[in-house]
C-alpha positions in Angstrom: 10.4 21.4 -6.5 7.7 22.4 -4.0 8.8 22.3 -0.5 7.4 19.8 1.7 6.1 20.7 5.3 8.1 19.2 8.3 6.6 16.0 9.7 4.1 16.7 12.3 4.5 15.9 16.1 2.5 12.7 16.5 0.9 13.9 19.7 -0.1 17.3 18.4 -3.7 17.6 16.8 -3.9 16.5 13.3 -4.5 19.3 10.7 -8.3 20.1 10.3 -9.5 17.3 7.8 -13.0 18.9 7.7 -14.6 22.3 7.7 -14.8 24.5 9.4 -11.1 25.5 9.8 -11.1 26.2 13.5 -8.7 29.1 12.9 -11.0 30.9 10.4 -13.5 33.8 11.2 -16.9 32.1 12.1 -18.4 33.7 8.8 -15.7 31.7 6.6 -16.5 28.5 8.5 -20.1 28.8 7.9 -19.9 29.7 4.2 -17.5 27.0 3.8 -19.7 24.4 5.0 -22.6 25.6 2.8 -20.2 25.5 -0.3 -18.9 22.0 -0.2 -20.2 18.3 1.1 -20.7 18.0 4.7 -18.3 16.0 7.1 -20.8 14.0 9.2 -20.1 10.8 10.9 -22.4 8.0 9.7 -23.0 4.2 10.1 -20.3 3.7 12.6 -17.8 5.8 10.8 -16.3 8.3 13.2 -13.4 10.1 11.5 -9.8 10.0 11.7 -9.4 12.4 14.7 -11.0 9.7 16.6 -7.9 7.5 16.1 -5.0 9.7 17.0 -5.0 9.5 20.7 -4.3 5.7 20.6 -2.7 5.3 17.4 -0.4 8.3 17.3 2.5 6.7 15.3 0.0 5.0 12.6 -1.8 8.5 12.4 1.4 10.2 12.0 2.4 8.4 9.0 -1.1 8.4 7.4 -1.1 12.2 8.1 2.2 12.5 6.0 0.7 10.5 3.1 -0.9 11.7 -0.1 -4.0 9.5 0.8 -4.8 12.1 3.5 -4.5 15.2 1.1 -6.3 13.6 -1.9 -9.2 16.1 -1.2 -9.0 18.9 1.1 -11.1 22.0 1.9 -9.3 25.2 1.1 -8.5 27.2 4.2 -5.4 29.1 5.4 -3.9 25.8 6.8 -4.2 23.9 3.6 -4.0 26.4 0.7 -0.8 25.9 -1.5 1.3 28.9 -2.2 -0.1 28.8 -5.8 -3.4 30.4 -4.8 -2.1 32.7 -1.9 -2.1 36.3 -2.1 -3.0 38.6 -5.1 -1.5 37.4 -8.3 -2.7 37.4 -11.9 -2.1 34.7 -14.3 -2.6 33.9 -17.9 -3.0 30.5 -19.3 -3.5 30.1 -23.1 -4.8 33.7 -23.6 -7.3 33.5 -20.8 -6.5 35.6 -17.6 -7.5 34.9 -14.2 -6.6 36.6 -10.8 -6.1 35.1 -7.4 -7.3 37.2 -4.2 -7.1 36.5 -0.7 -9.1 38.4 2.1 -10.0 37.7 5.7 -9.1 33.8 5.6 -10.7 33.2 2.3 -9.3 32.7 -1.1 -11.0 34.0 -4.4 -10.5 33.9 -8.1 -11.6 36.3 -10.8 -12.0 34.6 -14.2 -11.8 37.6 -16.7 -14.1 37.1 -19.8 -11.9 38.4 -22.7 -14.9 39.5 -24.5 -17.1 41.3 -22.2 -14.2 42.2 -19.8 -16.4 41.1 -16.9 -14.6 39.3 -14.0 -17.0 37.8 -11.5 -15.6 36.9 -8.0 -15.8 33.3 -7.1 -14.8 31.7 -3.9 -12.1 28.6 -3.9 -13.5 26.1 -1.4 -11.8 22.8 -2.3 -8.8 21.3 -4.0 -8.4 17.6 -5.1 -5.0 16.0 -5.8 -1.7 16.8 -3.9 1.0 14.4 -5.4 1.5 15.6 -8.8 -1.1 18.2 -9.6 -3.9 20.2 -7.9 -7.5 20.6 -9.4 -9.4 23.4 -7.6 -13.2 23.8 -7.1 -15.0 27.1 -6.7 -18.3 27.9 -5.2 -21.7 28.0 -6.9 -23.4 30.7 -4.9 -26.9 29.2 -5.7 -26.1 25.7 -5.6 -25.0 24.5 -2.2 -22.7 21.7 -1.8 -21.8 21.4 -5.4 -18.6 23.0 -6.1 -17.6 23.7 -9.8 -14.2 22.8 -11.2 -11.7 25.5 -12.1 -10.7 25.1 -16.0 -6.9 25.3 -15.0 -4.7 22.7 -13.2 -1.6 23.4 -11.2 1.4 21.1 -11.8 3.2 20.8 -8.6 6.8 19.6 -9.7 6.7 22.3 -12.8 5.0 25.1 -10.4 3.0 25.8 -13.6 -0.6 26.5 -14.3 -2.0 24.5 -17.6 -5.4 24.3 -19.1 -7.5 21.3 -17.7 -7.6 20.0 -21.7 -3.5 19.7 -21.2 -3.5 17.8 -17.9 -5.3 14.9 -19.2 -5.0 12.9 -22.4 -8.2 13.8 -24.4 -9.0 14.2 -28.0 -8.5 17.9 -29.0 -12.2 17.9 -30.5 -13.5 16.5 -27.4 -15.7 19.2 -25.7 -17.2 17.9 -22.1 -18.6 19.9 -19.3 -18.2 17.5 -16.1 -17.3 20.3 -13.6 -20.8 21.0 -12.2 -21.5 18.1 -9.7 -18.6 16.1 -10.8 -16.8 15.6 -7.5 -20.2 14.7 -6.0 -21.2 12.2 -8.7 -17.7 10.6 -9.6 -14.6 11.8 -7.5 -16.4 11.4 -4.2 -16.4 7.6 -4.5 -12.4 7.5 -4.2 -11.3 10.8 -2.9 -13.3 10.6 0.3 -14.0 8.1 3.0 -17.6 6.8 3.5 -19.3 8.9 1.0 -22.9 9.5 0.8 -24.0 11.3 -2.4 -27.5 12.2 -1.0 -29.3 12.6 -4.3 -32.8 13.8 -4.1 -35.3 11.1 -5.4 -37.1 11.7 -8.8 -34.3 14.1 -10.3 -31.5 13.3 -12.7 -28.4 12.3 -11.0 -26.5 14.6 -13.3 -28.6 17.7 -12.2 -26.0 19.7 -10.3 -28.7 21.4 -8.1 -29.8 18.1 -6.3 -26.6 17.2 -4.3 -26.6 17.1 -0.6 -23.5 15.0 -0.1 -21.8 14.1 3.0 -18.4 12.3 3.9 -16.9 11.0 6.8 -13.4 12.4 6.0 -12.3 14.4 3.0 -9.3 12.1 1.4 -8.6 8.6 2.1 -8.4 8.2 6.0 -8.2 5.1 8.4 -11.6 4.0 8.2 -11.4 3.4 4.4 -9.0 0.5 5.3 -9.9 -0.5 8.6 -13.6 -0.2 8.5 -16.1 1.7 10.9 -14.4 2.7 14.1 -17.2 3.5 16.4 -17.6 0.0 18.0 -14.1 -0.4 18.2 -13.6 2.9 20.6 -16.4 1.7 22.6 -15.1 -1.8 23.1 -11.5 -0.2 24.1 -13.2 2.6 26.0 -11.8 2.2 29.8 -15.3 3.3 31.0 -17.3 0.7 29.2 -15.0 -2.4 28.8 -17.2 -5.5 28.6 -15.3 -8.0 26.7 -17.3 -7.3 23.5 -16.0 -8.5 20.1 -13.9 -5.8 18.5 -14.8 -5.5 14.7 -12.2 -3.2 13.3 -10.4 -4.7 10.6 -6.5 -5.4 10.2 -6.1 -5.7 6.4 -2.9 -7.6 7.1 -4.8 -10.4 8.9 -7.5 -10.9 6.1 -7.8 -13.7 3.7 -6.0 -13.0 0.3 -9.3 -11.9 -1.7 -10.6 -9.8 1.3 -7.3 -8.1 1.5 -7.2 -7.3 -2.1 -10.6 -6.0 -2.3 -9.8 -3.3 0.5 -7.8 -1.7 -2.3 -9.9 -2.7 -5.4 -12.8 -0.6 -4.7 -10.9 2.5 -5.8 -7.7 0.9 -7.6 -9.8 -0.7 -10.4 -11.8 -0.1 -13.6 -15.3 -0.9 -12.7 -18.7 0.4 -12.2 -21.3 0.6 -9.6 -24.5 -1.4 -9.8 -26.2 -1.2 -6.4 -29.3 -3.5 -5.7 -31.3 -0.3 -4.5 -29.8 2.9 -6.1 -31.5 5.2 -3.6 -30.4 3.4 -0.6 -26.8 3.7 -2.0 -26.9 7.4 -2.9 -28.5 8.0 0.7 -26.5 5.6 3.0 -23.3 5.1 1.0 -21.6 1.8 0.0 -22.8 -1.3 1.6 -19.2 -2.8 1.3 -17.0 -2.6 4.5 -13.4 -3.6 4.8 -13.0 -7.2 5.3 -15.7 -8.2 3.0 -15.5 -9.9 -0.5 -16.5 -7.3 -3.0 -18.1 -10.1 -5.2 -20.2 -11.1 -2.1 -21.5 -7.6 -1.5 -22.6 -7.2 -5.4 -22.8 -3.4 -5.8 -19.4 -2.9 -7.6 -18.2 -4.6 -10.8 -14.6 -4.9 -11.5 -14.2 -4.9 -15.3 -12.0 -7.6 -16.6 -11.3 -7.4 -20.6 -10.6 -11.0 -21.1 -12.5 -13.7 -23.2 -14.0 -15.3 -19.9 -15.2 -12.0 -18.6 -16.5 -10.6 -21.9 -19.0 -13.4 -21.8 -20.9 -11.4 -19.2 -23.5 -9.3 -21.3 -23.2 -6.4 -19.1 -19.5 -5.9 -19.5 -19.5 -6.9 -23.2 -22.1 -4.0 -24.0 -20.3 -1.6 -21.7 -17.0 -2.1 -23.5 -18.6 -1.9 -27.0 -19.3 1.7 -26.4 -17.5 3.6 -29.0 -16.3 7.3 -29.4 -13.9 9.4 -27.5 -14.8 8.3 -24.0 -15.0 4.6 -25.0 -14.5 2.6 -21.8 -12.2 0.1 -23.8 -9.6 2.9 -24.1 -8.7 2.1 -20.6 -7.2 -1.4 -21.9 -4.7 -2.7 -24.1 -6.4 -5.4 -26.6 -5.3 -8.4 -24.2 -6.8 -6.9 -21.2 -4.0 -5.1 -19.7 -4.8 -1.7 -18.3 -3.4 1.5 -19.9 -4.5 3.9 -17.3 -3.0 4.8 -13.9 -4.6 4.2 -10.3 -6.3 1.0 -11.6 -3.2 -1.4 -10.3 -5.7 -4.0 -9.1 -7.0 -4.7 -12.7 -3.1 -5.4 -13.7 -2.5 -7.4 -10.7 -5.2 -10.0 -10.8 -4.4 -10.7 -14.7 -1.1 -11.6 -13.5 0.2 -15.3 -13.2 2.0 -14.3 -10.0 -1.3 -13.2 -8.5 -3.5 -16.0 -9.9 -1.0 -18.6 -8.8 -0.1 -17.4 -5.2 -1.2 -15.4 -2.3 0.2 -12.1 -3.8 -1.8 -8.8 -2.8 -1.2 -5.4 -2.9 0.3 -5.4 0.6 3.0 -8.0 -0.5 4.7 -4.8 -1.8 3.1 -1.9 -0.3 2.5 -0.6 3.2 0.2 2.1 4.3 2.2 3.1 7.2 6.0 3.7 7.7 7.6 4.2 11.2 11.0 5.2 9.9 11.1 9.0 9.7 14.3 9.0 7.7 12.6 7.1 4.8 9.4 8.8 5.2 9.7 11.3 2.1 10.7 8.1 0.0 7.7 6.0 1.4 5.1 8.5 0.5 5.9 8.9 -3.0 4.3 5.1 -3.7 4.0 3.8 -0.1 6.3 0.9 -0.9 7.8 -1.3 1.7 11.6 -0.9 2.4 13.5 -2.9 -0.3 10.4 -3.1 -2.5 11.7 -0.7 -5.2 14.3 -2.9 -6.4 14.6 -6.6 -7.0 13.8 -7.7 -3.7 10.2 -7.2 -4.5 10.6 -10.3 -7.0 13.1 -12.2 -5.1 10.9 -12.7 -2.1 9.1 -15.4 -4.2 11.6 -15.8 -7.0 14.8 -16.6 -5.0 16.5 -18.7 -7.7 16.8 -15.9 -10.0 19.0 -14.0 -7.6 21.8 -16.6 -8.2 21.0 -16.9 -12.0 22.0 -13.0 -12.4 23.3 -12.3 -15.9 22.7 -15.8 -17.0 19.0 -14.8 -17.0 19.0 -11.3 -17.8 21.7 -11.5 -20.5 22.6 -7.7 -19.4 25.3 -6.7 -17.0 24.1 -7.5 -13.4 24.5 -3.7 -12.4 22.8 -2.2 -15.3 19.1 -1.4 -15.6 18.7 -4.2 -18.1 19.1 -6.7 -15.1 16.4 -5.1 -13.1 13.4 -7.4 -12.8 10.8 -4.7 -13.0 12.0 -3.1 -16.0 11.3 -6.2 -18.0 8.6 -7.6 -16.2 6.7 -4.5 -15.1 7.5 -2.0 -17.9 6.1 1.8 -18.0 3.2 0.8 -20.3 0.5 2.5 -18.0 -0.2 6.2 -18.3 -1.6 8.9 -16.0 -1.1 12.3 -14.7 1.2 13.2 -17.4 3.7 10.6 -16.7 4.1 6.7 -17.2 4.0 4.1 -14.3 4.9 0.3 -14.3 2.3 -2.0 -15.3 0.9 -4.2 -12.5 0.3 -7.1 -15.0 3.7 -8.8 -14.3 4.8 -10.4 -17.7 7.7 -11.2 -19.9 8.9 -9.3 -22.9 7.6 -10.6 -26.3 7.7 -9.4 -29.9 4.4 -11.3 -30.7 2.6 -9.3 -27.9 3.8 -5.9 -29.4 2.2 -7.2 -32.8 -1.0 -8.4 -31.2 -1.6 -5.6 -28.7 0.6 -2.5 -30.0 1.7 -2.2 -26.5 5.3 -1.2 -26.5 7.8 -4.1 -25.5 9.7 -3.6 -22.3 13.1 -4.1 -24.3 12.0 -1.3 -26.6 11.1 1.0 -23.8 14.7 1.1 -22.8 16.3 0.4 -26.0 14.5 3.3 -28.0 17.1 3.2 -30.8 16.2 -0.3 -31.8 13.5 -1.9 -33.9 11.2 -4.7 -33.1 13.1 -6.9 -35.4 16.2 -6.4 -33.4 14.2 -7.3 -30.2 12.7 -10.4 -31.6 16.1 -11.7 -32.7 17.4 -11.3 -29.1 14.6 -12.9 -27.6 14.9 -15.8 -30.0 18.6 -16.1 -29.4 18.5 -15.8 -25.4 15.0 -17.4 -24.7 13.9 -19.5 -27.7 11.1 -17.3 -29.0 9.9 -17.8 -32.4 10.5 -14.6 -34.4 7.1 -13.5 -35.5 6.1 -12.3 -39.1 7.1 -8.7 -39.3 6.5 -5.7 -41.6 9.3 -4.2 -43.3 9.0 -1.2 -40.8 8.6 -3.3 -37.9 11.9 -5.1 -38.8 13.8 -2.0 -39.8 12.6 1.2 -37.8 13.0 2.0 -34.1 9.8 1.1 -32.2 9.8 4.2 -30.4 10.3 6.3 -33.6 7.5 4.0 -35.5 5.0 4.5 -32.7 5.8 8.2 -32.3 5.1 8.8 -36.0 2.4 6.3 -36.8 0.8 5.1 -33.4 -2.3 6.2 -31.9 -2.0 8.9 -28.9 -1.9 6.2 -26.3 1.4 4.7 -28.0 2.7 8.2 -28.8 2.5 9.6 -25.0 4.3 6.5 -23.9 7.1 7.0 -26.2 7.7 10.7 -25.5 7.5 10.0 -21.8 10.0 6.9 -22.3 12.6 9.7 -23.6 12.7 11.4 -20.3 13.9 8.2 -18.3 17.3 7.7 -17.3 17.3 4.0 -17.9 16.3 4.7 -21.5 18.9 7.3 -22.1 21.7 5.3 -20.7 20.7 2.5 -23.2 19.8 4.6 -26.2 21.8 8.0 -26.1 20.1 11.5 -26.3 21.6 13.0 -29.1 19.1 11.9 -31.7 15.9 12.8 -29.4 15.8 16.4 -30.2 13.9 16.3 -33.8 11.8 13.6 -32.6 10.4 15.7 -29.5 10.0 18.6 -31.7 7.4 16.1 -33.7 5.9 15.3 -30.0 5.5 19.2 -29.7 3.5 19.3 -33.0 1.1 16.8 -31.8 -2.5 17.3 -31.8 -3.0 16.2 -28.2 -1.9 18.9 -25.7 -0.9 16.3 -23.2 1.7 14.9 -25.6 3.0 18.3 -26.3 3.4 19.3 -22.8 5.4 16.1 -22.0 7.5 16.6 -25.2 8.1 20.2 -23.8 9.1 19.0 -20.4 11.5 16.4 -21.9 13.0 18.6 -24.4 14.0 20.9 -21.8 16.0 18.2 -19.9 18.3 17.2 -22.8 21.9 18.1 -22.5 22.6 21.5 -23.6 19.1 22.1 -24.8 18.4 25.8 -25.7 15.2 27.4 -24.6 12.3 27.2 -27.0 10.9 30.4 -28.5 7.5 28.8 -28.1 5.7 26.4 -25.7 3.2 23.5 -26.0 0.4 26.0 -25.9 1.4 28.3 -28.5 -1.2 28.6 -31.1 -1.0 25.9 -33.7 0.0 27.9 -36.8 2.8 30.0 -35.1 4.1 26.6 -33.0 4.1 24.5 -36.3 5.9 27.2 -38.1 8.6 27.4 -35.7 9.0 23.7 -35.4 9.2 23.4 -39.1 12.1 25.9 -39.0 13.9 24.2 -36.4 13.6 20.8 -38.2 14.8 22.4 -41.4 17.9 23.7 -39.5 18.6 20.3 -38.2 18.2 18.7 -41.5 20.6 21.0 -43.1 23.1 21.7 -40.2 23.3 18.8 -37.8 24.6 15.6 -38.3 23.9 12.2 -36.3 25.5 8.8 -36.3 24.3 7.2 -39.3 21.6 4.6 -38.1 18.7 3.4 -40.5 16.6 2.3 -37.4 16.4 6.2 -36.2 15.8 7.2 -40.0 19.4 8.8 -40.1 21.0 8.2 -43.6 24.6 7.5 -44.2 25.4 11.2 -44.6 24.2 11.7 -40.8 21.1 13.6 -41.9 17.3 12.8 -40.7 15.5 11.1 -43.7 12.7 13.6 -43.8 11.1 12.0 -46.8 10.6 8.5 -44.8 9.8 10.5 -41.9 6.8 12.2 -43.7 5.8 9.1 -45.3 5.3 7.2 -41.8 3.4 10.4 -40.1 0.9 10.4 -42.9 -0.2 7.0 -41.9 -0.5 8.0 -38.4 -3.5 6.4 -36.5 -6.0 9.3 -35.9 -8.5 7.4 -33.9 -9.9 9.6 -30.8 -8.3 8.2 -27.5 -9.3 9.2 -24.0 -7.5 7.7 -21.1 -9.8 8.0 -17.9 -7.1 8.5 -15.6 
């Protein structure tokens, strides 16, 4: 684990949120300003440092949050250990060297063919919770850093190629690094961004960005609105009884409150009335407004009602490896992380009540003892468990096992495991769906989305799940294929499913709840199959999960070993398992009466794998 810095003194000056770093030599500060977007107050936005003197406690918790560090200029106070000092790294046969000098951080990416190793300055990083991506200076293109082709995984303290950090088809070649932060990341990884695109030139031309932000990262005014007038009203020297227009999200109406979060935590696209004004001045939307009224950002909802909109229908019909529809399951539930607003608004809980994001989440925490727990997902106290549901559904507290049909202390009686299962993917992990729903065998058939039941009971078939749901809740058993009725859904989707299903299943094999319900002794051969996948992200997760198995021996290869050698070693390991290991007979896990893996059936299922290209735009 990476060590976390101590909680800062609330009255101390905040860490520098914008270049230049006050501790940096003057030439470093000047160069940094020219290499990345500029921090400039605008349109009443004045920046987070203006808030600390009056709101020290709130500023302290925000300062500790991952919102603050979502994008940071690189300087001596922000640079992680991964890039400090002089060190040489090799990733998938590519060599690069970090160097540090006079308050600056550099990288040499060594060309294996020419041997040349030009020196590039690292100037900015995005992400701070699970991974860091780094941006380096384009010497001849100001304010437009390029994306390093390698990503640093914080928990694993490991560098991987960018193609392994995100779920992308292996054949997909894309180059979005030059100007990508200015064109895309800036909208949600900074506060009040202005892209500043020169008129008359393509917005994809990396030479034309003159971008500005009020703060790097998501800071106070992203949720409370511009603070300049608020400061003026409360300034002792100019108190005149003026109306304070600062926004307290907790006092907003339901839709206004939801829309504070929706602009970043949703799937949608920007369609401003005047594109050039939007590029120059930034979003017209302010916290406290209803997104629909401002009419510059469209939330995409993949439901029958919303598909009648010709713009959305056309957008969703786009096919290919970057198809927008990959972001949704066929019934409109979201597949990708960071888009919880889309999930929430499709829930009856939200449609029939005043539920908002702040029903369960809070942007500030005052208890220092739970600060580390809070910053992980910014949940209110008690909201990680059943209390998040009991605050509205009190009757189910008393029903207990009569409702869940599981021991009350077990994971099978936790509300969220059944009603918010881990069917959303992003950043090499799964998270809970924010579309609150109930388990259904029919929905698995209709959507291909794994059932909540089978994400814990990995060893059971959909047929077994359908039988329990019929017995306990009166569901009608749907018509199932022989495979669906007799083979573990986890095994079936790992062998036959598309990449979005396969990645959920290998990730499920890591979860404690699933291991307690299903055991671990049978997982090894299936994780080896995961390591043979064509998608690098699936292989990386399979390797990580494999390493957590009880008594797991280190592999002589890793997820990035060249395919021929990796597949040869996997085949040898599977042969040894077949010949020498015996499991408890279980037809649902393709284990025959002799305790051997039924390799013939396994190969047969793999030959019918869904090979459609899948891109999850996390």
